[in-house]
C-alpha positions in Angstrom: 0.0 -0.1 0.4 1.3 3.6 -1.4 0.5 6.3 1.5 0.3 10.3 0.7 0.5 12.5 3.1 -1.8 16.2 2.4 -0.2 19.3 4.3 -2.6 19.5 7.1 -2.1 15.7 8.1 2.0 16.5 8.3 1.0 19.4 9.9 -1.2 17.6 12.5 1.4 14.9 13.5 4.6 17.1 13.9 2.6 19.5 16.9 1.2 15.7 17.7 4.1 14.2 17.6 3.1 11.7 16.0 4.6 9.6 13.4 4.5 8.0 9.4 4.9 4.8 11.7 1.7 4.9 13.4 -0.3 6.6 10.9 0.5 4.5 8.7 -0.1 1.3 11.6 -2.9 2.7 12.1 -4.6 2.3 8.4 -3.6 -1.4 7.9 -4.0 -3.1 11.5 -7.2 0.3 12.4 -9.8 -1.0 12.9 -13.0 1.4 10.8 -14.9 2.9 13.0 -17.1 5.0 10.4 -16.8 5.1 6.8 -17.3 8.1 4.4 -18.6 6.7 1.2 -20.2 9.5 -0.9 -17.3 11.5 0.0 -15.3 12.9 -3.3 -12.8 12.6 -4.8 -12.4 9.2 -3.2 -14.2 7.5 -0.1 -13.0 7.9 2.7 -12.8 6.5 6.3 -12.1 6.7 10.0 -10.0 5.0 11.9 -9.3 3.6 15.4 -5.4 1.9 16.1 -5.7 1.5 20.1 -2.6 -0.6 21.1 -2.8 0.9 24.7 -1.3 4.1 25.4 -1.2 5.9 22.2 -4.5 5.9 21.1 -4.8 7.1 17.5 -7.8 8.2 14.9 -6.9 8.4 11.1 -9.2 10.3 8.4 -7.6 8.8 4.9 -9.1 8.9 1.5 -8.3 5.4 -0.2 -8.2 5.6 -4.6 -8.7 2.7 -7.0 -4.8 1.9 -7.0 -5.2 1.8 -2.7 -3.3 5.1 -2.0 -3.7 5.7 1.5 -4.5 9.9 1.8 -3.7 11.2 4.8 -6.1 13.8 5.4 -5.8 14.0 9.3 -4.1 13.0 12.1 -5.5 12.7 16.2 -5.3 11.5 19.6 -8.9 11.1 20.4 -10.4 13.7 22.8 -12.4 12.0 25.4 -15.2 15.6 25.2 -16.3 14.3 21.5 -15.5 10.1 21.9 -16.8 7.6 24.8 -14.3 5.6 26.4 -14.4 3.0 23.4 -12.9 5.8 21.6 -15.1 3.8 18.5 -18.4 5.7 19.4 -18.7 9.7 19.3 -21.2 11.0 22.6 -24.0 13.0 22.1 -24.1 17.3 21.2 -26.2 18.0 24.2 
């Protein structure tokens, strides 16, 4: 699988001290928790990679050649996500 990083993703990775290896592990071995199949030009996905102490969310698009286009990367915030890190909290 080939990876392409958008500038926004690179900036967030730098700010949050997240490596390319962590991002690529999240795409290859993470759990897709949301799919945005209507996104254009390619469908995109939100993946959770949780090996314990440093859970990670990666939003990426996947083109027809299976290139993962990394859109953004972040550490899930418990004010937005339930403790399972897979379920968004309802807005109050």
